[in-house]
C-alpha positions in Angstrom: 18.6 7.1 60.9 15.8 4.9 62.7 18.4 3.4 65.0 19.3 7.0 66.1 15.6 7.7 66.8 15.2 4.8 69.1 18.2 5.7 70.9 17.2 9.2 71.6 13.6 8.1 72.5 14.8 5.4 75.1 17.3 7.9 76.4 14.7 10.4 77.2 12.6 7.8 78.6 15.4 6.6 81.1 16.3 10.2 82.0 12.5 10.8 83.0 12.3 7.5 85.0 15.7 8.3 86.8 14.4 11.9 87.5 11.1 10.6 88.7 13.0 7.9 91.1 15.2 10.8 92.4 12.1 12.9 93.1 10.3 10.2 94.8 13.4 9.3 97.2 13.8 12.8 98.1 9.9 13.0 99.0 10.3 9.8 101.1 13.3 10.9 102.8 11.6 14.3 103.8 8.6 12.4 105.0 10.7 9.8 107.1 12.3 12.6 108.8 9.2 14.4 109.7 7.6 13.7 113.1 4.6 11.4 113.1 2.0 13.8 114.5 3.1 16.7 112.2 1.5 15.3 109.0 -2.0 16.6 108.1 -4.0 18.5 110.6 -6.0 16.1 112.7 -4.3 13.0 111.2 -2.8 12.2 114.6 -6.0 11.9 116.3 -7.8 10.0 113.7 -7.5 6.2 113.9 -8.2 3.5 111.4 -11.0 1.1 112.6 -9.8 -2.4 113.4 -10.2 -5.3 111.1 -13.6 -7.2 111.6 -12.0 -10.4 112.4 -10.1 -8.9 115.3 -13.2 -7.8 117.1 -15.8 -10.0 118.9 -19.5 -9.9 118.9 -19.5 -6.9 121.5 -17.2 -4.9 119.5 -14.1 -5.0 121.7 -10.6 -6.0 120.5 -9.8 -9.7 120.7 -6.4 -10.3 122.5 -5.6 -13.7 121.3 -3.1 -15.2 118.7 -4.2 -14.7 115.0 -4.1 -18.4 114.2 -5.4 -21.0 116.8 -5.3 -24.5 115.7 -7.3 -27.2 117.4 -6.1 -30.8 117.4 -9.1 -33.1 116.5 -9.3 -36.8 115.6 -9.7 -37.9 111.9 -13.0 -39.6 112.7 -14.4 -36.3 114.3 -13.2 -34.3 111.3 -14.6 -36.8 108.8 -18.2 -36.5 110.8 -18.0 -32.7 110.8 -17.2 -32.6 107.1 -20.0 -35.0 106.4 -22.4 -33.1 108.4 -21.5 -29.8 106.6 -21.9 -31.6 103.3 -25.1 -33.0 104.1 -26.6 -29.6 105.4 -25.5 -27.9 102.3 -28.0 -27.0 99.6 -28.3 -29.0 96.6 -28.7 -32.9 95.9 -26.7 -35.1 98.2 -24.7 -37.9 96.4 -23.0 -39.2 99.5 -25.2 -42.3 99.9 -25.7 -42.9 96.1 -23.4 -45.3 94.3 -21.1 -44.2 91.2 -23.7 -45.6 88.5 -26.6 -43.7 90.2 -27.2 -39.9 89.4 
């Protein structure tokens, strides 16, 4: 008897899930066939602000590739990392030996 109850419960859940999926597909299809400007009133005129990383200091959009890689030597990179480490807050352990704290 308990097996029949489980089968009935999962059949109802599966039926509800399929109905929800069909309803969502119908909604998506009707939204896809609608023109872009005929959504909500005023939605065509309103634009989202650009991402802060795509704007320079003056507020204008940057027209550059998203990722710019610069080639530097290993020694230059090591010097920059050492300078960054030395300027960071906290005690510096670069010049200390392994037995010193």
